[in-house]
N, CA, C and O atoms as a GROMACS GRO file, in nm:
protein
  304
    1MET      N    1  -9.577  -4.475 -11.590
    1MET     CA    2  -9.464  -4.385 -11.608
    1MET      C    3  -9.428  -4.395 -11.757
    1MET      O    4  -9.420  -4.504 -11.815
    2SER      N    5  -9.407  -4.276 -11.816
    2SER     CA    6  -9.369  -4.275 -11.955
    2SER      C    7  -9.223  -4.315 -11.975
    2SER      O    8  -9.146  -4.319 -11.880
    3GLU      N    9  -9.187  -4.344 -12.097
    3GLU     CA   10  -9.048  -4.382 -12.122
    3GLU      C   11  -8.953  -4.259 -12.094
    3GLU      O   12  -8.838  -4.274 -12.052
    4PHE      N   13  -9.005  -4.144 -12.117
    4PHE     CA   14  -8.926  -4.019 -12.087
    4PHE      C   15  -8.901  -4.014 -11.935
    4PHE      O   16  -8.787  -3.992 -11.893
    5GLU      N   17  -9.004  -4.033 -11.856
    5GLU     CA   18  -8.986  -4.028 -11.712
    5GLU      C   19  -8.896  -4.142 -11.658
    5GLU      O   20  -8.817  -4.121 -11.566
    6ALA      N   21  -8.907  -4.259 -11.716
    6ALA     CA   22  -8.821  -4.374 -11.676
    6ALA      C   23  -8.676  -4.341 -11.713
    6ALA      O   24  -8.585  -4.370 -11.635
    7GLU      N   25  -8.651  -4.282 -11.828
    7GLU     CA   26  -8.512  -4.248 -11.864
    7GLU      C   27  -8.462  -4.141 -11.773
    7GLU      O   28  -8.346  -4.146 -11.733
    8LEU      N   29  -8.541  -4.045 -11.739
    8LEU     CA   30  -8.505  -3.941 -11.649
    8LEU      C   31  -8.462  -3.997 -11.516
    8LEU      O   32  -8.358  -3.958 -11.462
    9HIS      N   33  -8.540  -4.087 -11.463
    9HIS     CA   34  -8.504  -4.148 -11.334
    9HIS      C   35  -8.380  -4.232 -11.344
    9HIS      O   36  -8.306  -4.241 -11.246
   10ARG      N   37  -8.354  -4.296 -11.458
   10ARG     CA   38  -8.227  -4.370 -11.474
   10ARG      C   39  -8.106  -4.275 -11.468
   10ARG      O   40  -8.004  -4.305 -11.407
   11HIS      N   41  -8.121  -4.159 -11.534
   11HIS     CA   42  -8.016  -4.060 -11.535
   11HIS      C   43  -7.990  -4.003 -11.396
   11HIS      O   44  -7.876  -3.980 -11.355
   12VAL      N   45  -8.099  -3.980 -11.326
   12VAL     CA   46  -8.089  -3.930 -11.188
   12VAL      C   47  -8.013  -4.032 -11.101
   12VAL      O   48  -7.925  -3.994 -11.024
   13SER      N   49  -8.046  -4.156 -11.113
   13SER     CA   50  -7.986  -4.262 -11.040
   13SER      C   51  -7.838  -4.273 -11.066
   13SER      O   52  -7.756  -4.288 -10.974
   14ALA      N   53  -7.804  -4.266 -11.194
   14ALA     CA   54  -7.662  -4.268 -11.235
   14ALA      C   55  -7.586  -4.145 -11.182
   14ALA      O   56  -7.472  -4.157 -11.137
   15LEU      N   57  -7.650  -4.028 -11.186
   15LEU     CA   58  -7.590  -3.908 -11.135
   15LEU      C   59  -7.563  -3.920 -10.983
   15LEU      O   60  -7.457  -3.880 -10.934
   16ARG      N   61  -7.656  -3.972 -10.914
   16ARG     CA   62  -7.640  -3.992 -10.767
   16ARG      C   63  -7.519  -4.084 -10.736
   16ARG      O   64  -7.446  -4.060 -10.640
   17LYS      N   65  -7.499  -4.183 -10.816
   17LYS     CA   66  -7.387  -4.277 -10.796
   17LYS      C   67  -7.256  -4.202 -10.820
   17LYS      O   68  -7.159  -4.214 -10.745
   18LEU      N   69  -7.256  -4.122 -10.930
   18LEU     CA   70  -7.135  -4.041 -10.965
   18LEU      C   71  -7.106  -3.940 -10.858
   18LEU      O   72  -6.990  -3.922 -10.822
   19ILE      N   73  -7.208  -3.873 -10.806
   19ILE     CA   74  -7.190  -3.776 -10.700
   19ILE      C   75  -7.131  -3.845 -10.575
   19ILE      O   76  -7.038  -3.792 -10.515
   20ALA      N   77  -7.181  -3.955 -10.538
   20ALA     CA   78  -7.127  -4.032 -10.424
   20ALA      C   79  -6.987  -4.064 -10.443
   20ALA      O   80  -6.907  -4.047 -10.352
   21SER      N   81  -6.952  -4.111 -10.563
   21SER     CA   82  -6.814  -4.148 -10.593
   21SER      C   83  -6.724  -4.026 -10.588
   21SER      O   84  -6.616  -4.031 -10.529
   22ALA      N   85  -6.767  -3.915 -10.651
   22ALA     CA   86  -6.686  -3.793 -10.645
   22ALA      C   87  -6.667  -3.742 -10.506
   22ALA      O   88  -6.561  -3.687 -10.474
   23ARG      N   89  -6.768  -3.758 -10.421
   23ARG     CA   90  -6.750  -3.716 -10.280
   23ARG      C   91  -6.648  -3.802 -10.208
   23ARG      O   92  -6.564  -3.754 -10.132
   24THR      N   93  -6.659  -3.931 -10.236
   24THR     CA   94  -6.561  -4.022 -10.171
   24THR      C   95  -6.418  -3.993 -10.210
   24THR      O   96  -6.324  -4.010 -10.132
   25GLU      N   97  -6.404  -3.946 -10.339
   25GLU     CA   98  -6.269  -3.909 -10.389
   25GLU      C   99  -6.229  -3.770 -10.346
   25GLU      O  100  -6.115  -3.731 -10.370
   26GLY      N  101  -6.318  -3.694 -10.284
   26GLY     CA  102  -6.294  -3.556 -10.242
   26GLY      C  103  -6.285  -3.458 -10.361
   26GLY      O  104  -6.220  -3.354 -10.351
   27ASN      N  105  -6.349  -3.494 -10.472
   27ASN     CA  106  -6.350  -3.417 -10.593
   27ASN      C  107  -6.469  -3.317 -10.592
   27ASN      O  108  -6.575  -3.344 -10.648
   28ASP      N  109  -6.446  -3.204 -10.528
   28ASP     CA  110  -6.556  -3.106 -10.514
   28ASP      C  111  -6.602  -3.045 -10.647
   28ASP      O  112  -6.720  -3.015 -10.667
   29LEU      N  113  -6.506  -3.028 -10.735
   29LEU     CA  114  -6.541  -2.976 -10.870
   29LEU      C  115  -6.640  -3.068 -10.943
   29LEU      O  116  -6.737  -3.022 -11.004
   30ALA      N  117  -6.612  -3.196 -10.935
   30ALA     CA  118  -6.693  -3.293 -11.000
   30ALA      C  119  -6.833  -3.301 -10.932
   30ALA      O  120  -6.934  -3.317 -11.000
   31VAL      N  121  -6.837  -3.290 -10.802
   31VAL     CA  122  -6.964  -3.285 -10.728
   31VAL      C  123  -7.046  -3.172 -10.776
   31VAL      O  124  -7.162  -3.191 -10.813
   32ASP      N  125  -6.988  -3.050 -10.778
   32ASP     CA  126  -7.060  -2.930 -10.825
   32ASP      C  127  -7.111  -2.948 -10.966
   32ASP      O  128  -7.225  -2.912 -10.996
   33SER      N  129  -7.031  -3.001 -11.052
   33SER     CA  130  -7.068  -3.021 -11.190
   33SER      C  131  -7.182  -3.120 -11.202
   33SER      O  132  -7.277  -3.095 -11.277
   34LEU      N  133  -7.177  -3.228 -11.133
   34LEU     CA  134  -7.283  -3.329 -11.134
   34LEU      C  135  -7.411  -3.282 -11.074
   34LEU      O  136  -7.519  -3.318 -11.120
   35VAL      N  137  -7.401  -3.201 -10.969
   35VAL     CA  138  -7.522  -3.143 -10.907
   35VAL      C  139  -7.584  -3.047 -11.012
   35VAL      O  140  -7.707  -3.042 -11.024
   36GLY      N  141  -7.503  -2.972 -11.087
   36GLY     CA  142  -7.555  -2.887 -11.192
   36GLY      C  143  -7.628  -2.965 -11.298
   36GLY      O  144  -7.729  -2.920 -11.351
   37GLU      N  145  -7.574  -3.087 -11.332
   37GLU     CA  146  -7.644  -3.172 -11.427
   37GLU      C  147  -7.780  -3.216 -11.371
   37GLU      O  148  -7.881  -3.220 -11.442
   38LEU      N  149  -7.780  -3.248 -11.242
   38LEU     CA  150  -7.909  -3.288 -11.177
   38LEU      C  151  -8.007  -3.174 -11.182
   38LEU      O  152  -8.125  -3.196 -11.211
   39GLU      N  153  -7.962  -3.052 -11.154
   39GLU     CA  154  -8.049  -2.938 -11.166
   39GLU      C  155  -8.102  -2.921 -11.309
   39GLU      O  156  -8.219  -2.886 -11.331
   40GLY      N  157  -8.016  -2.946 -11.403
   40GLY     CA  158  -8.061  -2.939 -11.548
   40GLY      C  159  -8.168  -3.040 -11.579
   40GLY      O  160  -8.265  -3.009 -11.649
   41LEU      N  161  -8.153  -3.160 -11.527
   41LEU     CA  162  -8.254  -3.266 -11.554
   41LEU      C  163  -8.388  -3.225 -11.489
   41LEU      O  164  -8.494  -3.249 -11.546
   42ILE      N  165  -8.383  -3.165 -11.372
   42ILE     CA  166  -8.509  -3.121 -11.311
   42ILE      C  167  -8.570  -3.015 -11.393
   42ILE      O  168  -8.693  -3.014 -11.409
   43GLY      N  169  -8.492  -2.921 -11.448
   43GLY     CA  170  -8.544  -2.820 -11.536
   43GLY      C  171  -8.610  -2.881 -11.661
   43GLY      O  172  -8.716  -2.837 -11.705
   44LEU      N  173  -8.544  -2.983 -11.715
   44LEU     CA  174  -8.600  -3.047 -11.831
   44LEU      C  175  -8.729  -3.113 -11.801
   44LEU      O  176  -8.822  -3.109 -11.881
   45ALA      N  177  -8.737  -3.176 -11.685
   45ALA     CA  178  -8.863  -3.247 -11.641
   45ALA      C  179  -8.973  -3.140 -11.624
   45ALA      O  180  -9.086  -3.161 -11.669
   46GLU      N  181  -8.943  -3.031 -11.563
   46GLU     CA  182  -9.043  -2.926 -11.548
   46GLU      C  183  -9.096  -2.874 -11.678
   46GLU      O  184  -9.216  -2.852 -11.695
   47ARG      N  185  -9.003  -2.853 -11.772
   47ARG     CA  186  -9.046  -2.799 -11.904
   47ARG      C  187  -9.134  -2.900 -11.983
   47ARG      O  188  -9.202  -2.864 -12.079
   48ASN      N  189  -9.129  -3.028 -11.936
   48ASN     CA  190  -9.205  -3.132 -12.004
   48ASN      C  191  -9.322  -3.180 -11.917
   48ASN      O  192  -9.378  -3.287 -11.940
   49ASP      N  193  -9.358  -3.099 -11.817
   49ASP     CA  194  -9.476  -3.123 -11.732
   49ASP      C  195  -9.466  -3.253 -11.656
   49ASP      O  196  -9.566  -3.322 -11.637
   50VAL      N  197  -9.345  -3.287 -11.613
   50VAL     CA  198  -9.324  -3.403 -11.528
   50VAL      C  199  -9.328  -3.356 -11.383
   50VAL      O  200  -9.270  -3.252 -11.352
   51ASP      N  201  -9.393  -3.431 -11.294
   51ASP     CA  202  -9.392  -3.399 -11.152
   51ASP      C  203  -9.250  -3.411 -11.102
   51ASP      O  204  -9.188  -3.516 -11.114
   52THR      N  205  -9.199  -3.304 -11.046
   52THR     CA  206  -9.059  -3.304 -11.002
   52THR      C  207  -9.043  -3.306 -10.848
   52THR      O  208  -8.933  -3.281 -10.797
   53ALA      N  209  -9.145  -3.335 -10.778
   53ALA     CA  210  -9.142  -3.336 -10.628
   53ALA      C  211  -9.035  -3.429 -10.581
   53ALA      O  212  -8.952  -3.391 -10.498
   54GLN      N  213  -9.034  -3.552 -10.632
   54GLN     CA  214  -8.932  -3.649 -10.586
   54GLN      C  215  -8.793  -3.606 -10.630
   54GLN      O  216  -8.696  -3.621 -10.556
   55LEU      N  217  -8.783  -3.553 -10.752
   55LEU     CA  218  -8.652  -3.507 -10.795
   55LEU      C  219  -8.602  -3.388 -10.712
   55LEU      O  220  -8.482  -3.377 -10.687
   56GLN      N  221  -8.690  -3.302 -10.671
   56GLN     CA  222  -8.653  -3.189 -10.585
   56GLN      C  223  -8.599  -3.242 -10.448
   56GLN      O  224  -8.505  -3.186 -10.390
   57GLN      N  225  -8.660  -3.349 -10.402
   57GLN     CA  226  -8.616  -3.406 -10.273
   57GLN      C  227  -8.469  -3.463 -10.291
   57GLN      O  228  -8.383  -3.450 -10.204
   58VAL      N  229  -8.449  -3.525 -10.407
   58VAL     CA  230  -8.316  -3.580 -10.433
   58VAL      C  231  -8.213  -3.465 -10.437
   58VAL      O  232  -8.105  -3.476 -10.379
   59LEU      N  233  -8.247  -3.361 -10.504
   59LEU     CA  234  -8.155  -3.251 -10.512
   59LEU      C  235  -8.133  -3.188 -10.375
   59LEU      O  236  -8.019  -3.154 -10.342
   60ALA      N  237  -8.236  -3.171 -10.295
   60ALA     CA  238  -8.218  -3.119 -10.164
   60ALA      C  239  -8.120  -3.208 -10.078
   60ALA      O  240  -8.035  -3.160 -10.003
   61ALA      N  241  -8.140  -3.339 -10.096
   61ALA     CA  242  -8.055  -3.430 -10.023
   61ALA      C  243  -7.906  -3.419 -10.070
   61ALA      O  244  -7.812  -3.419  -9.990
   62GLU      N  245  -7.892  -3.409 -10.202
   62GLU     CA  246  -7.750  -3.404 -10.257
   62GLU      C  247  -7.680  -3.269 -10.230
   62GLU      O  248  -7.558  -3.264 -10.224
   63THR      N  249  -7.758  -3.162 -10.215
   63THR     CA  250  -7.701  -3.033 -10.186
   63THR      C  251  -7.690  -2.996 -10.039
   63THR      O  252  -7.640  -2.889 -10.002
   64GLY      N  253  -7.740  -3.089  -9.956
   64GLY     CA  254  -7.734  -3.063  -9.812
   64GLY      C  255  -7.845  -2.979  -9.758
   64GLY      O  256  -7.841  -2.940  -9.641
   65ALA      N  257  -7.946  -2.948  -9.840
   65ALA     CA  258  -8.058  -2.871  -9.793
   65ALA      C  259  -8.142  -2.948  -9.694
   65ALA      O  260  -8.214  -2.890  -9.613
   66ILE      N  261  -8.132  -3.080  -9.700
   66ILE     CA  262  -8.196  -3.161  -9.596
   66ILE      C  263  -8.091  -3.216  -9.503
   66ILE      O  264  -8.010  -3.300  -9.542
   67PRO      N  265  -8.091  -3.168  -9.380
   67PRO     CA  266  -7.985  -3.210  -9.284
   67PRO      C  267  -7.998  -3.358  -9.251
   67PRO      O  268  -8.108  -3.412  -9.242
   68ILE      N  269  -7.887  -3.420  -9.235
   68ILE     CA  270  -7.883  -3.561  -9.199
   68ILE      C  271  -7.868  -3.567  -9.048
   68ILE      O  272  -7.770  -3.517  -8.993
   69VAL      N  273  -7.962  -3.626  -8.984
   69VAL     CA  274  -7.962  -3.632  -8.832
   69VAL      C  275  -7.923  -3.773  -8.799
   69VAL      O  276  -7.979  -3.870  -8.851
   70ALA      N  277  -7.820  -3.784  -8.706
   70ALA     CA  278  -7.778  -3.913  -8.657
   70ALA      C  279  -7.889  -3.970  -8.562
   70ALA      O  280  -7.950  -3.895  -8.486
   71PRO      N  281  -7.912  -4.103  -8.570
   71PRO     CA  282  -8.004  -4.161  -8.475
   71PRO      C  283  -7.957  -4.134  -8.330
   71PRO      O  284  -7.839  -4.111  -8.302
   72ALA      N  285  -8.057  -4.138  -8.241
   72ALA     CA  286  -8.031  -4.102  -8.101
   72ALA      C  287  -7.921  -4.187  -8.034
   72ALA      O  288  -7.850  -4.139  -7.946
   73ASP      N  289  -7.909  -4.314  -8.079
   73ASP     CA  290  -7.813  -4.401  -8.020
   73ASP      C  291  -7.674  -4.387  -8.075
   73ASP      O  292  -7.583  -4.456  -8.030
   74GLU      N  293  -7.656  -4.298  -8.173
   74GLU     CA  294  -7.521  -4.269  -8.235
   74GLU      C  295  -7.471  -4.137  -8.197
   74GLU      O  296  -7.550  -4.042  -8.194
   75PRO      N  297  -7.344  -4.123  -8.167
   75PRO     CA  298  -7.291  -3.995  -8.136
   75PRO      C  299  -7.289  -3.907  -8.257
   75PRO      O  300  -7.272  -3.958  -8.368
   76SER      N  301  -7.306  -3.776  -8.243
   76SER     CA  302  -7.305  -3.687  -8.361
   76SER      C  303  -7.169  -3.623  -8.385
   76SER      O  304  -7.153  -3.547  -8.480
   0.00000   0.00000   0.00000
């Protein structure tokens, strides 16, 4: 992994923590802004020929495109 890719992944990790914190606080504006930053990082990665498959999965999870299913033994 190049230094660029490593730094990109560090930024994504930091953004995910900030998104989680903003959600906990109920700050929808911050969540939207941070998700926008995440989308920007993915665009930057694409323009630099970095494989974005994993980053696209992160984005899908953060935007709710991937539904979270409760385990069978937990009520939904």
